[in-house]
N, C-alpha and C positions, 0 to 999 in steps of 0.2 A: 504493499499499499504505499509506504514511504517512497519507494522507488518511483512507483507510477506518478506520484505528485511531483517528484524531482524532475522526471522526464517531461512531465507537462510544462513546468517552469522554464526549462531550457528550451523546449520548442517554441513556446511563446517569445522568448527573447530573440530567437533566431529567425522568426517568420518574415521579418522585413529584410533580411540579408539575402542577396543573390548568391545562390549555391550552385555547384556543378550538377549535383543530383539532389532530389528532395532529401531532407533531414528524415532519418529513419533510425530508431532505436530498437534493439531486439533483446529478447531474453532467451532466445534459442541458442543453445550451446554451440551447435554446429556453425551457426552464423558468426557469433562473437569470436569463436575460436579462429575462424578464417580472418577476421578483422585484425586480431591481435598477431596472427601469423604475418599479415602484411606489414604491420607496424614493426615487428621484431626483424623482419627481413629487409627492411630499407637499406641498412649499412651494408650488409654483405651483397645484396642485389646490385647496389650501385657500384660497390667495389668489384663486383663480378663482371662488369661492363668495360672494365678497363682493358687496354690492350695488353696482351700477354708480354710480361717482362717489365711493366710499369709497376709503381708502387702505390699502394692505397694509404692515405693518411687521413685520420679523423681527429678533429679537436672539438671541445665542447666549452662554451663560454656562456656567461649569464647577464642579463640585463634587468633593471627594474621593470615591473609590468607596465607601468605608465609609459616608459620609454620604448616599449618593444615595437610598436609600428614603425617609428623612424629609425631605430637601430637596425630593424630587419633590412629595411630599404638600403640602408648605408652598407651594411655587411655585403648584401648582394652586389651593390656597385664597386664595392672594394675588390671583391673576388673577381668581377669582370674586368676592372681596370688592370689587374694583374695578368689577365689572360686564362683565368680558371673559369670559362664560360660553362663547362660542364659540372661545375661544382654543385653539390646537393646541400640544401639547409633542411634540417628536421630537427624535432626535439620534443620538448615538454613545455609547451607554450604557457600553461597555466602557472609555471615555476619561472618563467622567463629564460629558460635552459634551451640553448641551441647547439646542435651538433653541425659541423660542416665537413663535407667530405670532398677530397680532391684525389685525382688519379693522375700521376705523372711519372715519368722517368727522371731521376736524378743523376744520370750518368754523365751529364756535361756541366761545367762550371756556371754556364749561362742559366740552367734550370735551377741550381742550387742558389744562385744570387737572386732569382726572381722569387723563390720561396721565401728566402730571408727578408726581401723587401716587403712582401705580403705580411709575414708575421710581425715585423716592426710596426706596420701600420694597423694590424688587428690590435696589437698592444695599446697602442694610442687611442684607437676608437673605443675599446672597451674600458680602459682604466681612466684615461684623461676626459674624454668627452661624456661618457655616460656612467662613470664611477660604478662600472660593473665588476664582474670577476671573471678572471682568465681561466679559472677552473671552477666548474659547476659541480658535477656529480662523480667525477672520476678523479684519480690521483694526479699529481702535478705532471710526473714524467719528464724525460729529458727535454721534449719539446718546449715546454714552458719553464724549465728550470732557470733559463738566463733571466727570466722576467719576474721571478718571485720577489726579489728585493724591490724592483721597480713598483709592483703593486702595493706591497705591505710596508714599505719604509724600512730604513736600516735598523732602527731600534727592534722592531717586531721580528725582523729577519735574524738578527743576532741573537735574540732571545731564544727563538725556536732553534738555532744552530747549537747553543749552548745546552738546551735540553736534550737534543739528540746525542750531543757528545757525552752527556751523563749515562745514558742508556747504551751507547755504542762507541766507546772511547777509541777503538781500533778501526772504525769506519767499515764495518763488515756488512751492515744491512743497507742494501740498495745504494752502493756508493755512487755519487754523482747524479742521482736521480731527481733529488729536491735541492740539495745543497751542491752547486757546481760553480766553480771560480772561473770556468771556461765561458766567456760570453757568447760563444759560437758553438756551444756543444749540440745545439739543436739543429745544426745543418752539417754534423759530422757523422759518418758511419751509417748512412742510410742503408737499410737492409734490402739486398736484391732479391726479387723473387725470380729467380733463375728459371728458364725454360727447362723442363724436364720430360714432360709427357702431355700430349695434347689432350688427354682425358682430365687432366688436373691443372693445366697451367692457369686456368682462371681462378683458382683458389686464392683467397686473400688471407688465409689462416686465421679466420675469425673463431674457429672452434665449435660452431654451431653443430657440426656433423657429430661431436664426441658424445653426445647424449644417447646415440644409437650404436657407437661402436662397442662391441662386446669385449675387445681387449684393451680398452682404455683404462689405464691402472694396473694392467697385467704385463703387457709387453710395450707395444706402441699403440697409439690411437691412430684413427685415420688421419687426422691432421699431422701428427707427427711422422707418419709415413711419407706424407707429401714433402715435409721440411726436410726430412733426411734425403730423400730423392733428389730435391733441389740442391742440397749441399753436396751429393755425390756427383751430380751433373757440373756443378761448379769446379769441383776439385779435379775433374777429368781434364778441364782446360788449363789447369796449373801446371808449370813446370818445377815449381818448388819442391824440394825434397820433402820437407815437413808435410806439405800437402799430399804428396803421393802416399807417404806412411799413413796419414789420416784416412785417405781414400780406401786403402787396403783393410784398415780396421773397420770402417764403417761398412764396406761391402761384406765383409765377413760376419759382422754381427747382425746385420740387416737379414741375412738369410733365415735365421729363426725369428728375430723379434719383429721383423716386418713382413716377410714373404710366408714362411711356413705357418705363422699363427694367424694370418689373416684369413677369416671365413669367406671373404669375397662375396658375402650376401648382399651387399648394396643397400643396407638400411641407412647408411650414412648419407645417402643421397635424399632420403625423405626429409631430413632435418636441414639440408644444405639448401639455402634460397636459389643457388645455381644448379641444384640437381646433380652436383658432382658425385660420381660413384668411385671411391677410391679402390673397390674390388676391380674395376676395369684396369686401373694402373697395375694391380697385383697380377692379373691375368697377363698383361702384357710382359711384365717382367718374367713371369713363368714361361712364356713363349719364347723369350730371348734365350732362356736357358735350355731350349729344346729345339734346336736346329734340325733341319729335315734329315741330317746325316747321323744324328745322335742315336744311342741305343734306346733311350726313353722314348722318343718320338716313333721309332720303328716298332717298338713293342705296343704303342698305343695303336699304330696303324694295324698291327697284327690282331689285337684285341677287336677292333672295330669290323675287321673282315671275318672273323671267326667268333662272333659274339655269342651265338648260341652254344658253341663248344666251350667258350669260357665259364658261361653259367652252368654247363653241365659238370665242370670241373669244381665249381664253388660249392655246389650242393652237397657233395660228398664231404668236403671240408668242415661245412656247417654241421652235418651229420656226426662227423668224427668228434668235434668240439662238444657237441650236446652229449655224446656218449660219454666223453671224459667228464664233463660236468655231472652226469648222473653217478658215475663211479666214484668221483673224488669229492663231490660237494662243492658248494659255492665258495666257501672259505679257502680250501685247499687250491681250488682251481683258480681264484682270484690272485692269491699270493704267488702261485707258480708262474702264471702269464705275465703278471707285473714284472716280475724278475727277468723273465725272457724279453719282455718289451723294452726294458730299460738296458738290457744287455746287447741286444742285436737289432732292436727296432722293429720287430714284427708288431702287427696290429694288437692293440689291447683287448683281451677278452673281457666282458662283462656279464653278470648273470642275465642281463636283459638280452643278450645275443640271441637271435631266433635260430629256430631249427630250420632245416631245409624245406623249402615248398616243393612237394611233389606233384607235378602237373599230371603225371600219368594216373595216380590214385584217385584223382577227382575229375578227370576229364570227362568220364561217361556222365557224371552228374551235372557237370557244367553244360556239356553239349544237349543233354536232355532237357534241361530248364530252358537254355537259350533258344532251342528250336520249337519250343511249344507255342502253337499259334494263340495270340492273344486278341480278345474280342475287338479291342479298339485299333488293332493294327499299329500300335505304337513301337517305333524302333529306335534304337540307339546303337551307335558303334562304341564297343567298350575296349579300350586298349590299357591292359593292365601294364603297370610300368615294369621295367626290367627288374627293379628292386622287389616288387611284390610277386614277380615270376620267379624269384630266386630264394627269397626269405619267407619262411613261414611264422609261426608264432613262437615266442619264447616259452621254455620249459615250465615256467611257473605263471604263464599267462592266464589271465581269468577267462579268456574266450576259448572256443573249441574249433572254430573254423578259420582258415586263413582268410585273409581279405578278399582276395578274388572271389572265393566262394560265396563269402558274406555279401559282396557286391552283387553278384548274380542272384543271390537270394532275394535282396531287397528289391532290385529292379523287376524281378518276376513278380514279386507281391504287389508292385505298382502297375503291373499290366504291361511290362515292356518285353518286347522280343529283342534279343541281344545279337548283334553282329560283331564277330571278332575279325580283326584284320588278318589276312593270310600272312603265314610266316611271322607271326607276331614274336616268336622267340628269337628272332634275329634282329628286332626292331628297338631302337632307343632315340630319345629326344636330342642326345648329344651333350647333356649337362656334364656328364663325366669328364669328357675331353675338353670341353670348354673351361672348366675349373682347373684343369691340369696345364692350361696353356697351349692347347692344340685346337684353335678355331676352325680350321680348315677340315679336320677330321670330324669335329663336332657338327659343322654344316653339312658335311656329306652324309652323317647319319640322320640329321634332320630331313634332309630332301628325300632319303630313302623311306622315312616315316611318313613324310607328306604324301608320296606316291601312293603308299598303302592305304592312308587314310581317305584319300580321294576316291580310291577305287571302292573301299568298304562303304563309304557313305554315299555312293553314287553322285560323285562330285558335289558333296555338300547338302544333299537331300535330307540327310539325318544328322543330328547332332553328335559330337564325339566327346566321349567321357574318359578322361585319365585319372586314376586313382591316387595320385602323388602330386601335390601342389607345386614343389618346385619344377617338376617335369613340365606341367601344364604351364607355368610361367614362361619357360624358354619356348614350348610349343607355339604359344601366342605371339612371340617375337619373330618366330621363324615360318610359321604357317599362317598365312594371311587369308586363305580362301575358305576356311572351314569355321564352323561354330564350336569352339572348344571349351570345356568345362572340367574343373575339378569336382569331387564328390559334394561339398557342401553347397556350392552355388548351383549345381545341377539339381540335387534334392530340393532345394529351396525353391528353385524356379520351375521344375517340371513335375515334382512328386508331391508336393505339399497338398494339392487338392485331390491327390488319388490315395492318400493314406490318412488314417484316423489316428491323430496323436494323443497319446495318454501319458502326460508328463509325470515323471517320478518327483517326489520330494527329497529323494536322497541328493546330498551335495556332490557335485562334481567339479573338477578343475578343468579349464579350457586354455589350451595353448594356441595362439595364432601365429602361425609360421611367417617367416620373412616374405615368403613369396605372396602369401595372402595379403599382407600389408602393402606390398608393392603393387599388387593387382588392384587394391581398394575393395578387397572382399571381407575385411575384418568384421564389418558390421553384419555381413550375411551369415557368417559361420556363427557368430555370437548369437544371432536371432534365431538360427536353426537349433542351437544348443538350448535356447530358452523354450522353445517349442517342446523339448523333450525333458527339460529339468526346471522346477521351481526354484532351484538353488544353484545357479551357476557362479562360479568364482574364477576370476581372471586375476592371477598373481600380479602384484606390483613390481615394477623394476625388473622385469624378466622380459627382454627383448628376444634377440636372436639367441637360440639355444646353444649355438657353437659347434654344433655336430658337423655341419657344413659337408655332407655327403658322406666323406670318410674320415673327416678330421677327428671325430669322437673315437675311432679307433687307432688312428696314427699319433694324434696329440690330444689324448684325453684330458690333458691338464686345461686346454682352452674350453672344452665342453663344461668341465667342472667349475671353472671360473665364472663362465657365463651364467651359470645356473646356481650360483652360490647362494642367492636369496630365496630360492624356490623352496627347499625342503622346510624351513622354519614356518613358512606361511601355510603349507600343506598340512603341517602337523597342528598348527593352531586352530585350523578350521575343521580338524578331524575328517579329512577327506581320504577316501581309499581308492579313488578311480580317477583318471584324467583322460581327455580326449584331444585330438589334433588331426591332422590329415597329411602327415608325411611320415613315412616309416622309420626313416633313419632318425629323424628328430625325435620320434617316440622312444626309440632306444635310449637315446641320451637323457631325455626327460625322466625315463623309468630308473635309469642308473642313478641320477642325481636327486631325485625326489623321494624315493622310499615307497612309492606307489606305482601301479601299472599305468601306462599311457598306451591307448590304442586309438585307431581311426574312429572318427565321429560317425562312421557308417554304422558301426556295432550299436552306438547309442540310438541312432534313429531306427535301426531294426528292433531294437529292444522295445521301444516306446511306441511303436506304430503297430496298427492292424490294417489290413487291406480294407478300403472304404467301400462298403457295400452300396450298390445303386439303390435308390428309392423307387 
């Protein structure tokens, strides 16, 4: 009620002003979240428009509210007078606080002198003419350090210097940042944003990406990866011996800290106003390490050309691991495999490791259900991902049927006839190869899949369903002619009116995968879960799970760090089952949560009946 009254007062005050669009207030979270995102993204968005190789600088000053109109105009004129026509001014007008942003290269003496002249006039405009503040809401910094005494006077300046001397007699804390005797310290040591990779050259290192980077605080964040690669590129052009030594050190350490521990999931692009995906940088660096004549590349090509045979080899390996698990028990098996993993680097086993999927043992059932004629003649092309064609359920899974069978059962319940693509055991979306730095092999597999799906769907007549959300994400980027769906969106869109939902009161956990977030499908899988349960819990501060295809096996520490905040929340809520829609993510979630995570398909099947026609 108070808010509505305040809105009315503001609207009344603004009604006679000419505005670009009508004044509109909203209490819809989705709308005001978008407005805040625009506001928060001004700085990095403007910075992102700079030419690659130039530097983005931002300052913040403050004026008295009554002086703001005139001061704004003069600040604009001042920036234009010095040739900064593309400068952007924004801020917090109600506090009289303005930021201004400029994008320039400071590689020439003329540019440095131009900037020095601008800052001298900004100093006089703010301090002398309007009695404002050269620093509004942020710290002084080296850029304003030469002007602190000018603004505050010698007495106050020396008093504050003496106070800092008491606490920091050796000058260890931020030396030269506030108290600096060099009157030109603000025009020295400009940080170059060295060109390093086209995918990330527009980055201004604002750090907005880090909220979505799962290794931030563990190894390197997405921003730090870019910073280090820029430094590596700079060092490569140097002939100094010290620089060459530093280059070797950085390249060696980056291999683990930057390359091997990067999930490459691209969630960083969602919070970056420029949409920069540091995962693309990682994929490029991995590609550089796999030239066409390397053993790794040749092995990748071999695997792509013999994909069904590779899966046939993997299934007995999974069966062997499951047998050892049954004989040794989880404790002994975990200890033994951890030791082997640390010694020779073989993939880390976990109790959530699935048994092998046996397509032959269930093929008859699948074919029988998929070929039964349905009264409405509804058809869907179902492409089981290669993961789910290889992996069945974990030994201690609460479910009894592998996902492929359960998907078939649910589709049949909804009245669908299922079409499987020919030779689907050879098919793959290519994500495996893309993540390893072999984009050409990945694209070849994607093209092979597209051909098979076009044939199976009669050139797009029927929708296509894939049961793994990361696979579907890549398919949507490489296959443009077909209607492609992962389970949650397909069920929510096509099956909702064909099933009778009977929600449970049992609390469940829901994990929204990176690919779902990037496809904008997080709301749909959440809505679907809430059709099935009256108590859906989405853990806080759990973004990417860090499994990243096979990284949960090869670098389990990344998976563990990404999910370090999951288990305490699950235990606090007394939840014993979780759902998602990516098999590998579910393995990592199960390992690090203490409960089983399975596909949301199981939840839907459990909570629905076939809707009878009236």
